[in-house]
TIRO-2110 file (N, C-alpha, C; in Angstrom, 1 decimal):
// TIRO-2110
13.4, -5.2, -1.5, N, 1, A
14.8, -5.1, -1.3, CA, 1, A
15.1, -5.5, 0.1, C, 1, A
16.1, -6.3, 0.3, N, 2, A
16.5, -6.9, 1.6, CA, 2, A
17.4, -5.9, 2.3, C, 2, A
17.1, -5.6, 3.6, N, 3, A
18.0, -4.8, 4.4, CA, 3, A
19.3, -5.5, 4.7, C, 3, A
20.3, -4.8, 4.8, N, 4, A
21.6, -5.5, 5.2, CA, 4, A
21.5, -5.8, 6.7, C, 4, A
22.0, -7.0, 7.0, N, 5, A
22.0, -7.5, 8.4, CA, 5, A
23.4, -7.2, 9.0, C, 5, A
23.5, -6.3, 9.8, N, 6, A
24.8, -6.0, 10.4, CA, 6, A
25.1, -6.8, 11.7, C, 6, A
24.1, -7.7, 12.1, N, 7, A
24.3, -8.5, 13.3, CA, 7, A
23.8, -7.8, 14.6, C, 7, A
23.5, -6.6, 14.5, N, 8, A
23.1, -5.9, 15.7, CA, 8, A
21.8, -6.4, 16.3, C, 8, A
20.9, -6.7, 15.4, N, 9, A
19.6, -7.1, 15.9, CA, 9, A
19.7, -8.4, 16.7, C, 9, A
20.3, -9.4, 16.2, N, 10, A
20.4, -10.7, 17.0, CA, 10, A
21.3, -10.5, 18.2, C, 10, A
22.4, -9.7, 18.1, N, 11, A
23.2, -9.4, 19.3, CA, 11, A
22.4, -8.6, 20.3, C, 11, A
21.6, -7.7, 19.9, N, 12, A
20.8, -7.0, 20.9, CA, 12, A
19.8, -7.9, 21.6, C, 12, A
19.1, -8.7, 20.9, N, 13, A
18.2, -9.7, 21.5, CA, 13, A
18.9, -10.6, 22.5, C, 13, A
20.1, -11.1, 22.1, N, 14, A
20.9, -11.9, 23.0, CA, 14, A
21.3, -11.2, 24.2, C, 14, A
21.8, -9.9, 24.1, N, 15, A
22.2, -9.1, 25.2, CA, 15, A
21.1, -8.8, 26.1, C, 15, A
19.9, -8.5, 25.6, N, 16, A
18.8, -8.2, 26.4, CA, 16, A
18.4, -9.5, 27.2, C, 16, A
18.4, -10.6, 26.5, N, 17, A
18.0, -11.9, 27.2, CA, 17, A
19.0, -12.2, 28.3, C, 17, A
20.3, -12.1, 28.0, N, 18, A
21.3, -12.4, 29.1, CA, 18, A
21.2, -11.4, 30.2, C, 18, A
20.9, -10.1, 30.0, N, 19, A
20.8, -9.1, 31.0, CA, 19, A
19.5, -9.5, 31.9, C, 19, A
18.4, -9.9, 31.3, N, 20, A
17.2, -10.2, 32.0, CA, 20, A
17.5, -11.5, 32.9, C, 20, A
18.2, -12.4, 32.3, N, 21, A
18.5, -13.7, 33.0, CA, 21, A
19.4, -13.3, 34.2, C, 21, A
20.4, -12.4, 34.1, N, 22, A
21.2, -12.0, 35.2, CA, 22, A
20.4, -11.4, 36.3, C, 22, A
19.6, -10.4, 35.9, N, 23, A
18.8, -9.7, 37.0, CA, 23, A
17.8, -10.7, 37.7, C, 23, A
17.2, -11.5, 36.9, N, 24, A
16.2, -12.5, 37.6, CA, 24, A
17.0, -13.4, 38.5, C, 24, A
18.1, -13.9, 38.1, N, 25, A
19.0, -14.7, 39.0, CA, 25, A
19.4, -14.0, 40.2, C, 25, A
19.8, -12.8, 40.0, N, 26, A
20.3, -12.0, 41.2, CA, 26, A
19.2, -11.8, 42.2, C, 26, A
18.0, -11.5, 41.7, N, 27, A
16.8, -11.3, 42.6, CA, 27, A
16.5, -12.6, 43.4, C, 27, A
16.5, -13.7, 42.7, N, 28, A
16.2, -15.0, 43.3, CA, 28, A
17.3, -15.4, 44.3, C, 28, A
18.6, -15.1, 44.0, N, 29, A
19.7, -15.5, 44.9, CA, 29, A
19.7, -14.5, 46.1, C, 29, A
19.5, -13.2, 45.9, N, 30, A
19.7, -12.3, 47.0, CA, 30, A
18.5, -12.0, 47.8, C, 30, A
17.3, -12.3, 47.4, N, 31, A
16.2, -12.0, 48.2, CA, 31, A
16.2, -12.7, 49.5, C, 31, A
16.5, -14.0, 49.6, N, 32, A
16.5, -14.7, 50.9, CA, 32, A
17.5, -14.0, 51.9, C, 32, A
18.7, -13.7, 51.3, N, 33, A
19.7, -13.0, 52.2, CA, 33, A
19.2, -11.7, 52.7, C, 33, A
18.6, -10.9, 51.9, N, 34, A
18.0, -9.6, 52.3, CA, 34, A
17.0, -9.8, 53.4, C, 34, A
16.1, -10.8, 53.1, N, 35, A
15.0, -11.0, 54.1, CA, 35, A
15.6, -11.5, 55.5, C, 35, A
16.6, -12.4, 55.4, N, 36, A
17.2, -12.8, 56.7, CA, 36, A
17.9, -11.7, 57.4, C, 36, A
18.6, -10.8, 56.7, N, 37, A
19.3, -9.7, 57.3, CA, 37, A
18.4, -8.8, 58.1, C, 37, A
17.1, -8.7, 57.7, N, 38, A
16.2, -7.8, 58.4, CA, 38, A
15.8, -8.4, 59.8, C, 38, A
16.0, -9.6, 60.1, N, 39, A
15.6, -10.3, 61.3, CA, 39, A
16.9, -10.6, 62.1, C, 39, A
17.4, -9.6, 62.8, N, 40, A
18.6, -9.9, 63.5, CA, 40, A
18.4, -10.6, 64.8, C, 40, A
19.3, -11.4, 65.3, N, 41, A
19.1, -12.1, 66.6, CA, 41, A
18.8, -11.1, 67.7, C, 41, A
17.8, -11.5, 68.5, N, 42, A
17.4, -10.7, 69.6, CA, 42, A
16.2, -9.9, 69.4, C, 42, A
15.8, -9.7, 68.1, N, 43, A
14.6, -9.0, 67.9, CA, 43, A
13.4, -10.0, 68.0, C, 43, A
12.2, -9.4, 68.4, N, 44, A
11.1, -10.3, 68.6, CA, 44, A
10.5, -10.7, 67.3, C, 44, A
10.2, -11.9, 67.1, N, 45, A
9.6, -12.4, 65.9, CA, 45, A
8.2, -12.8, 66.1, C, 45, A
7.4, -12.8, 65.1, N, 46, A
6.0, -13.2, 65.2, CA, 46, A
5.8, -14.7, 65.0, C, 46, A
6.9, -15.4, 65.0, N, 47, A
6.9, -16.9, 64.7, CA, 47, A
6.1, -17.5, 65.9, C, 47, A
5.4, -18.5, 65.6, N, 48, A
4.6, -19.2, 66.6, CA, 48, A
4.8, -20.7, 66.5, C, 48, A
6.0, -21.1, 66.2, N, 49, A
6.3, -22.6, 66.1, CA, 49, A
6.7, -23.2, 67.4, C, 49, A
6.9, -24.5, 67.3, N, 50, A
7.3, -25.3, 68.5, CA, 50, A
8.7, -24.8, 68.9, C, 50, A
8.9, -24.5, 70.2, N, 51, A
10.2, -24.0, 70.7, CA, 51, A
10.3, -22.5, 70.7, C, 51, A
9.3, -21.8, 70.1, N, 52, A
9.3, -20.3, 70.1, CA, 52, A
8.5, -19.8, 71.4, C, 52, A
8.8, -18.6, 71.8, N, 53, A
7.9, -18.1, 72.9, CA, 53, A
6.5, -17.9, 72.4, C, 53, A
5.5, -18.2, 73.2, N, 54, A
4.1, -17.9, 72.9, CA, 54, A
3.9, -16.4, 72.8, C, 54, A
3.2, -16.0, 71.9, N, 55, A
2.9, -14.6, 71.6, CA, 55, A
1.9, -14.0, 72.6, C, 55, A
2.3, -13.0, 73.3, N, 56, A
1.4, -12.4, 74.3, CA, 56, A
0.2, -11.8, 73.6, C, 56, A
-0.9, -11.8, 74.3, N, 57, A
-2.1, -11.2, 73.8, CA, 57, A
-3.0, -10.8, 75.0, C, 57, A
-3.9, -9.9, 74.8, N, 58, A
-4.9, -9.5, 75.8, CA, 58, A
-6.2, -9.3, 75.1, C, 58, A
-7.2, -10.2, 75.5, N, 59, A
-8.5, -10.2, 74.9, CA, 59, A
-9.6, -10.1, 76.0, C, 59, A
-10.8, -9.9, 75.6, N, 60, A
-11.9, -10.0, 76.6, CA, 60, A
-12.5, -11.4, 76.6, C, 60, A
-12.8, -11.9, 77.7, N, 61, A
-13.4, -13.2, 77.8, CA, 61, A
-14.9, -13.1, 77.5, C, 61, A
-15.5, -14.2, 77.3, N, 62, A
-16.9, -14.3, 77.0, CA, 62, A
-17.8, -13.6, 78.1, C, 62, A
-17.3, -13.6, 79.3, N, 63, A
-18.0, -12.9, 80.4, CA, 63, A
-17.6, -11.5, 80.7, C, 63, A
-16.8, -11.0, 79.8, N, 64, A
-16.4, -9.5, 79.8, CA, 64, A
-15.1, -9.2, 80.5, C, 64, A
-14.5, -10.2, 81.2, N, 65, A
-13.2, -10.0, 81.9, CA, 65, A
-12.0, -10.0, 80.9, C, 65, A
-10.9, -9.4, 81.3, N, 66, A
-9.7, -9.4, 80.5, CA, 66, A
-9.0, -10.7, 80.7, C, 66, A
-8.5, -11.3, 79.6, N, 67, A
-7.8, -12.6, 79.7, CA, 67, A
-6.6, -12.5, 78.7, C, 67, A
-5.4, -12.9, 79.2, N, 68, A
-4.3, -12.8, 78.3, CA, 68, A
-3.3, -14.0, 78.7, C, 68, A
-2.3, -14.1, 77.9, N, 69, A
-1.4, -15.2, 78.1, CA, 69, A
-0.7, -15.1, 79.5, C, 69, A
-0.4, -13.9, 79.9, N, 70, A
0.2, -13.6, 81.2, CA, 70, A
-0.6, -14.2, 82.3, C, 70, A
-1.9, -14.3, 82.2, N, 71, A
-2.8, -14.9, 83.2, CA, 71, A
-2.4, -16.3, 83.6, C, 71, A
-1.8, -17.0, 82.6, N, 72, A
-1.5, -18.4, 82.8, CA, 72, A
0.0, -18.7, 83.1, C, 72, A
0.8, -17.7, 83.2, N, 73, A
2.2, -17.8, 83.4, CA, 73, A
2.5, -18.7, 84.7, C, 73, A
3.4, -19.6, 84.5, N, 74, A
3.8, -20.4, 85.7, CA, 74, A
3.1, -21.8, 85.6, C, 74, A
2.1, -22.0, 84.8, N, 75, A
1.5, -23.3, 84.7, CA, 75, A
1.3, -23.7, 83.2, C, 75, A
1.5, -24.9, 82.8, N, 76, A
1.2, -25.3, 81.4, CA, 76, A
-0.2, -25.0, 81.0, C, 76, A
-0.3, -24.6, 79.7, N, 77, A
-1.5, -24.2, 79.1, CA, 77, A
-1.9, -24.9, 77.8, C, 77, A
-3.1, -25.4, 77.7, N, 78, A
-3.6, -26.0, 76.5, CA, 78, A
-4.5, -24.9, 75.9, C, 78, A
-4.1, -24.3, 74.8, N, 79, A
-4.9, -23.2, 74.2, CA, 79, A
-5.5, -23.7, 72.9, C, 79, A
-6.8, -23.7, 72.8, N, 80, A
-7.5, -24.2, 71.7, CA, 80, A
-8.3, -23.1, 71.0, C, 80, A
-8.0, -22.9, 69.7, N, 81, A
-8.7, -22.0, 68.8, CA, 81, A
-9.9, -22.8, 68.2, C, 81, A
-11.1, -22.2, 68.3, N, 82, A
-12.3, -22.9, 67.9, CA, 82, A
-13.3, -21.8, 67.4, C, 82, A
-14.4, -22.3, 66.8, N, 83, A
-15.6, -21.5, 66.4, CA, 83, A
-16.8, -22.3, 66.6, C, 83, A
-17.9, -21.6, 67.0, N, 84, A
-19.2, -22.3, 67.2, CA, 84, A
-19.7, -23.0, 66.0, C, 84, A
-19.4, -22.5, 64.8, N, 85, A
-20.0, -23.1, 63.6, CA, 85, A
-19.1, -24.2, 63.0, C, 85, A
-18.0, -24.5, 63.6, N, 86, A
-17.0, -25.4, 63.1, CA, 86, A
-17.3, -26.8, 63.5, C, 86, A
-17.6, -27.7, 62.6, N, 87, A
-18.0, -29.1, 62.9, CA, 87, A
-16.9, -29.8, 63.6, C, 87, A
-15.6, -29.8, 63.1, N, 88, A
-14.5, -30.5, 63.8, CA, 88, A
-14.3, -29.9, 65.2, C, 88, A
-14.5, -28.6, 65.4, N, 89, A
-14.4, -28.1, 66.7, CA, 89, A
-15.5, -28.6, 67.7, C, 89, A
-16.7, -28.7, 67.2, N, 90, A
-17.8, -29.3, 68.0, CA, 90, A
-17.5, -30.8, 68.3, C, 90, A
-16.9, -31.5, 67.4, N, 91, A
-16.5, -32.9, 67.7, CA, 91, A
-15.5, -33.1, 68.7, C, 91, A
-14.5, -32.2, 68.8, N, 92, A
-13.4, -32.3, 69.7, CA, 92, A
-13.7, -31.6, 71.1, C, 92, A
-14.7, -30.8, 71.1, N, 93, A
-15.0, -30.0, 72.3, CA, 93, A
-15.3, -30.9, 73.6, C, 93, A
-16.1, -32.0, 73.5, N, 94, A
-16.3, -32.8, 74.7, CA, 94, A
-14.9, -33.3, 75.3, C, 94, A
-14.0, -33.6, 74.5, N, 95, A
-12.6, -34.0, 75.0, CA, 95, A
-11.9, -32.9, 75.6, C, 95, A
-12.0, -31.7, 75.0, N, 96, A
-11.3, -30.5, 75.6, CA, 96, A
-12.0, -30.1, 76.9, C, 96, A
-13.3, -30.2, 76.9, N, 97, A
-14.1, -29.9, 78.1, CA, 97, A
-13.7, -30.9, 79.3, C, 97, A
-13.6, -32.2, 78.9, N, 98, A
-13.2, -33.2, 79.9, CA, 98, A
-11.8, -32.9, 80.4, C, 98, A
-10.8, -32.6, 79.6, N, 99, A
-9.5, -32.2, 80.0, CA, 99, A
-9.5, -31.0, 80.9, C, 99, A
-10.3, -30.0, 80.5, N, 100, A
-10.4, -28.8, 81.3, CA, 100, A
-10.9, -29.1, 82.7, C, 100, A
-11.9, -30.1, 82.8, N, 101, A
-12.4, -30.5, 84.1, CA, 101, A
-11.3, -31.1, 85.0, C, 101, A
-10.3, -31.7, 84.4, N, 102, A
-9.2, -32.3, 85.2, CA, 102, A
-8.0, -31.4, 85.3, C, 102, A
-8.1, -30.2, 84.8, N, 103, A
-6.9, -29.3, 84.7, CA, 103, A
-6.5, -28.8, 86.1, C, 103, A
-7.4, -28.5, 87.0, N, 104, A
-7.0, -28.1, 88.3, CA, 104, A
-6.2, -29.1, 89.1, C, 104, A
-6.6, -30.3, 89.0, N, 105, A
-5.9, -31.4, 89.7, CA, 105, A
-4.6, -31.7, 89.0, C, 105, A
-4.6, -31.5, 87.7, N, 106, A
-3.4, -31.9, 86.8, CA, 106, A
-2.3, -30.8, 86.8, C, 106, A
-2.6, -29.6, 87.4, N, 107, A
-1.6, -28.6, 87.4, CA, 107, A
-1.5, -27.8, 86.1, C, 107, A
-2.5, -27.8, 85.3, N, 108, A
-2.4, -27.1, 84.0, CA, 108, A
-3.7, -26.3, 83.8, C, 108, A
-3.8, -25.5, 82.8, N, 109, A
-5.0, -24.7, 82.5, CA, 109, A
-5.4, -24.9, 81.0, C, 109, A
-6.6, -24.7, 80.7, N, 110, A
-7.2, -24.8, 79.4, CA, 110, A
-7.8, -23.4, 79.1, C, 110, A
-7.6, -22.9, 77.9, N, 111, A
-8.2, -21.7, 77.4, CA, 111, A
-8.7, -21.9, 76.0, C, 111, A
-9.9, -21.5, 75.8, N, 112, A
-10.5, -21.5, 74.4, CA, 112, A
-10.4, -20.1, 73.9, C, 112, A
-10.1, -20.0, 72.6, N, 113, A
-10.1, -18.7, 71.9, CA, 113, A
-11.0, -18.9, 70.7, C, 113, A
-12.1, -18.1, 70.8, N, 114, A
-13.1, -18.2, 69.8, CA, 114, A
-12.7, -17.2, 68.6, C, 114, A
-12.7, -17.8, 67.4, N, 115, A
-12.3, -17.0, 66.3, CA, 115, A
-13.3, -17.1, 65.2, C, 115, A
-13.4, -16.1, 64.3, N, 116, A
-14.3, -16.0, 63.2, CA, 116, A
-15.7, -16.3, 63.7, C, 116, A
-16.1, -15.6, 64.8, N, 117, A
-17.4, -15.9, 65.4, CA, 117, A
-17.9, -14.6, 66.0, C, 117, A
-19.2, -14.6, 66.4, N, 118, A
-19.8, -13.5, 67.1, CA, 118, A
-19.9, -13.9, 68.6, C, 118, A
-19.9, -12.8, 69.4, N, 119, A
-20.0, -13.0, 70.9, CA, 119, A
-21.3, -13.8, 71.2, C, 119, A
-22.4, -13.4, 70.6, N, 120, A
-23.7, -14.1, 70.9, CA, 120, A
-23.6, -15.6, 70.5, C, 120, A
-23.1, -15.9, 69.4, N, 121, A
-23.0, -17.3, 68.9, CA, 121, A
-22.1, -18.1, 69.9, C, 121, A
-21.0, -17.5, 70.3, N, 122, A
-20.0, -18.2, 71.2, CA, 122, A
-20.7, -18.4, 72.6, C, 122, A
-21.4, -17.4, 73.1, N, 123, A
-22.1, -17.6, 74.4, CA, 123, A
-23.1, -18.7, 74.3, C, 123, A
-23.9, -18.7, 73.3, N, 124, A
-24.9, -19.7, 73.1, CA, 124, A
-24.3, -21.1, 73.0, C, 124, A
-23.2, -21.2, 72.3, N, 125, A
-22.5, -22.5, 72.1, CA, 125, A
-21.9, -23.0, 73.5, C, 125, A
-21.3, -22.0, 74.2, N, 126, A
-20.7, -22.4, 75.5, CA, 126, A
-21.8, -22.9, 76.5, C, 126, A
-23.0, -22.3, 76.4, N, 127, A
-24.0, -22.8, 77.3, CA, 127, A
-24.5, -24.2, 76.9, C, 127, A
-24.7, -24.4, 75.6, N, 128, A
-25.2, -25.7, 75.0, CA, 128, A
-24.2, -26.8, 75.3, C, 128, A
-22.9, -26.5, 75.1, N, 129, A
-21.8, -27.5, 75.3, CA, 129, A
-21.4, -27.6, 76.8, C, 129, A
-21.9, -26.7, 77.6, N, 130, A
-21.6, -26.7, 79.1, CA, 130, A
-20.1, -26.6, 79.3, C, 130, A
-19.4, -25.7, 78.6, N, 131, A
-18.0, -25.5, 78.7, CA, 131, A
-17.6, -25.0, 80.0, C, 131, A
-16.5, -25.7, 80.6, N, 132, A
-16.1, -25.4, 81.9, CA, 132, A
-14.7, -24.6, 82.0, C, 132, A
-14.3, -24.1, 80.9, N, 133, A
-13.0, -23.4, 80.8, CA, 133, A
-13.3, -22.0, 80.3, C, 133, A
-12.3, -21.1, 80.6, N, 134, A
-12.5, -19.7, 80.1, CA, 134, A
-12.4, -19.6, 78.5, C, 134, A
-13.2, -18.7, 78.0, N, 135, A
-13.2, -18.5, 76.5, CA, 135, A
-12.9, -17.0, 76.3, C, 135, A
-11.8, -16.8, 75.5, N, 136, A
-11.4, -15.5, 75.0, CA, 136, A
-12.0, -15.2, 73.6, C, 136, A
-12.5, -14.0, 73.4, N, 137, A
-13.1, -13.7, 72.1, CA, 137, A
-12.1, -12.9, 71.2, C, 137, A
-11.6, -13.5, 70.2, N, 138, A
-10.7, -12.9, 69.2, CA, 138, A
-11.6, -12.4, 68.0, C, 138, A
-12.4, -11.4, 68.3, N, 139, A
-13.4, -10.9, 67.3, CA, 139, A
-12.7, -10.3, 66.1, C, 139, A
-11.6, -9.7, 66.2, N, 140, A
-10.9, -9.1, 65.0, CA, 140, A
-9.8, -10.0, 64.5, C, 140, A
-9.6, -11.2, 65.0, N, 141, A
-8.6, -12.2, 64.5, CA, 141, A
-7.2, -11.8, 64.7, C, 141, A
-6.9, -10.9, 65.6, N, 142, A
-5.5, -10.5, 65.8, CA, 142, A
-4.6, -11.6, 66.4, C, 142, A
-5.2, -12.4, 67.3, N, 143, A
-4.5, -13.5, 67.9, CA, 143, A
-4.4, -14.6, 66.9, C, 143, A
-5.4, -14.9, 66.2, N, 144, A
-5.4, -15.9, 65.2, CA, 144, A
-4.3, -15.7, 64.2, C, 144, A
-4.2, -14.4, 63.7, N, 145, A
-3.1, -14.1, 62.8, CA, 145, A
-1.8, -14.2, 63.4, C, 145, A
-1.6, -13.7, 64.6, N, 146, A
-0.3, -13.8, 65.3, CA, 146, A
0.2, -15.2, 65.4, C, 146, A
-0.7, -16.1, 65.7, N, 147, A
-0.4, -17.5, 65.8, CA, 147, A
-0.4, -18.3, 64.5, C, 147, A
-0.7, -17.5, 63.4, N, 148, A
-0.7, -18.1, 62.1, CA, 148, A
-1.7, -19.2, 61.9, C, 148, A
-2.9, -19.0, 62.4, N, 149, A
-3.9, -20.0, 62.3, CA, 149, A
-4.8, -19.5, 61.1, C, 149, A
-5.0, -20.4, 60.2, N, 150, A
-5.8, -20.1, 59.0, CA, 150, A
-7.3, -20.4, 59.3, C, 150, A
-7.6, -21.3, 60.2, N, 151, A
-9.0, -21.6, 60.5, CA, 151, A
-9.0, -22.6, 61.7, C, 151, A
-10.0, -22.6, 62.4, N, 152, A
-10.1, -23.6, 63.5, CA, 152, A
-10.4, -25.0, 63.0, C, 152, A
-10.1, -26.0, 63.8, N, 153, A
-9.5, -25.9, 65.2, CA, 153, A
-8.0, -26.0, 65.1, C, 153, A
-7.4, -25.5, 66.1, N, 154, A
-5.9, -25.6, 66.3, CA, 154, A
-5.7, -25.5, 67.8, C, 154, A
-4.7, -26.3, 68.3, N, 155, A
-4.4, -26.4, 69.7, CA, 155, A
-2.9, -26.2, 70.0, C, 155, A
-2.6, -25.3, 70.9, N, 156, A
-1.2, -25.0, 71.2, CA, 156, A
-1.0, -25.5, 72.7, C, 156, A
0.1, -26.2, 72.9, N, 157, A
0.5, -26.6, 74.3, CA, 157, A
1.7, -25.7, 74.7, C, 157, A
1.5, -24.9, 75.7, N, 158, A
2.5, -24.0, 76.1, CA, 158, A
3.0, -24.3, 77.6, C, 158, A
4.3, -24.4, 77.8, N, 159, A
4.8, -24.7, 79.1, CA, 159, A
4.7, -23.5, 80.1, C, 159, A
5.0, -23.8, 81.3, N, 160, A
4.9, -22.8, 82.4, CA, 160, A
5.7, -21.5, 82.2, C, 160, A
6.8, -21.7, 81.3, N, 161, A
7.7, -20.5, 81.1, CA, 161, A
7.2, -19.7, 79.8, C, 161, A
6.2, -20.2, 79.2, N, 162, A
5.6, -19.5, 78.0, CA, 162, A
6.2, -19.9, 76.7, C, 162, A
6.8, -21.1, 76.6, N, 163, A
7.3, -21.6, 75.4, CA, 163, A
6.3, -22.6, 74.7, C, 163, A
6.1, -22.5, 73.4, N, 164, A
5.2, -23.5, 72.7, CA, 164, A
6.0, -24.8, 72.6, C, 164, A
5.4, -25.8, 73.1, N, 165, A
6.0, -27.2, 73.2, CA, 165, A
5.4, -28.1, 72.2, C, 165, A
4.1, -27.9, 71.7, N, 166, A
3.5, -28.8, 70.7, CA, 166, A
2.3, -28.0, 70.1, C, 166, A
2.0, -28.4, 68.9, N, 167, A
0.9, -27.7, 68.1, CA, 167, A
0.1, -28.8, 67.4, C, 167, A
-1.2, -28.8, 67.5, N, 168, A
-2.0, -29.7, 66.7, CA, 168, A
-2.9, -28.8, 65.9, C, 168, A
-2.7, -28.9, 64.6, N, 169, A
-3.6, -28.2, 63.6, CA, 169, A
-4.7, -29.2, 63.2, C, 169, A
-5.9, -28.8, 63.3, N, 170, A
-7.0, -29.7, 63.1, CA, 170, A
-7.5, -30.3, 64.3, C, 170, A
-8.5, -31.2, 64.2, N, 171, A
-9.1, -31.9, 65.4, CA, 171, A
-8.1, -32.6, 66.2, C, 171, A
-8.3, -32.6, 67.5, N, 172, A
-7.3, -33.2, 68.5, CA, 172, A
-8.0, -34.5, 69.0, C, 172, A
-7.1, -35.5, 69.2, N, 173, A
-7.5, -36.8, 69.8, CA, 173, A
-7.0, -36.8, 71.2, C, 173, A
-7.5, -37.8, 72.0, N, 174, A
-7.0, -37.9, 73.4, CA, 174, A
-5.5, -38.2, 73.4, C, 174, A
-5.0, -39.1, 72.5, N, 175, A
-3.6, -39.4, 72.5, CA, 175, A
-2.8, -38.2, 72.2, C, 175, A
-3.2, -37.4, 71.2, N, 176, A
-2.4, -36.2, 70.9, CA, 176, A
-2.5, -35.1, 72.0, C, 176, A
-3.6, -35.1, 72.7, N, 177, A
-3.8, -34.1, 73.8, CA, 177, A
-2.8, -34.6, 74.9, C, 177, A
-2.8, -35.8, 75.3, N, 178, A
-1.9, -36.3, 76.3, CA, 178, A
-0.4, -36.1, 75.9, C, 178, A
-0.1, -36.3, 74.7, N, 179, A
1.3, -36.1, 74.2, CA, 179, A
1.6, -34.6, 74.3, C, 179, A
0.7, -33.7, 73.9, N, 180, A
1.0, -32.3, 74.0, CA, 180, A
1.1, -31.8, 75.4, C, 180, A
0.2, -32.3, 76.3, N, 181, A
0.3, -31.9, 77.7, CA, 181, A
1.6, -32.4, 78.3, C, 181, A
2.0, -33.6, 78.0, N, 182, A
3.3, -34.1, 78.5, CA, 182, A
4.5, -33.2, 78.1, C, 182, A
4.5, -32.8, 76.8, N, 183, A
5.5, -32.0, 76.2, CA, 183, A
5.6, -30.6, 76.9, C, 183, A
4.4, -30.2, 77.4, N, 184, A
4.3, -28.9, 78.0, CA, 184, A
4.6, -29.0, 79.5, C, 184, A
4.9, -30.2, 80.0, N, 185, A
5.4, -30.3, 81.4, CA, 185, A
4.3, -30.9, 82.3, C, 185, A
3.2, -31.4, 81.8, N, 186, A
2.2, -32.0, 82.7, CA, 186, A
2.5, -33.5, 82.8, C, 186, A
2.5, -33.9, 84.1, N, 187, A
2.7, -35.4, 84.3, CA, 187, A
1.4, -36.0, 84.5, C, 187, A
1.0, -36.9, 83.5, N, 188, A
-0.3, -37.5, 83.5, CA, 188, A
-0.3, -38.8, 84.2, C, 188, A
END
């Protein structure tokens, strides 16, 4: 025997579908507005893009001293994230070392930040490569995360006032290094 169809079943399915569509649309439309409203102007952001202030940090150097962004205030900084096991990092390191050798005369500084590495491996690599610039150890990846680096190499060019002026994700070339230094206020 066939049950009588009073139309409720199809209306119920339609109403449920429309209600679901409404709520999904509302979530998609309102979520960006909610997220934007939580970041009011004047609050510090963890953004690390070009034009943003460089994020302050305090790390131990390979030789045990304290090194932080404030140490370089007042002069342009080329800050390179690297790892001893990273082949592209090893390929770009002679160029970075050469630029670091000219930094004193050029009025800028170079800082290496070792990530995803051990202190012993970094020390051994620094000796092998005869690195002439300070190396900070980011052993727990806090600086790497703050600068939104997924893996090395990455190079940030920061001006003397602490603003990021250029970023190179991946291996750096001499042309890109010169361009980044120029953007950071270095006259080459």
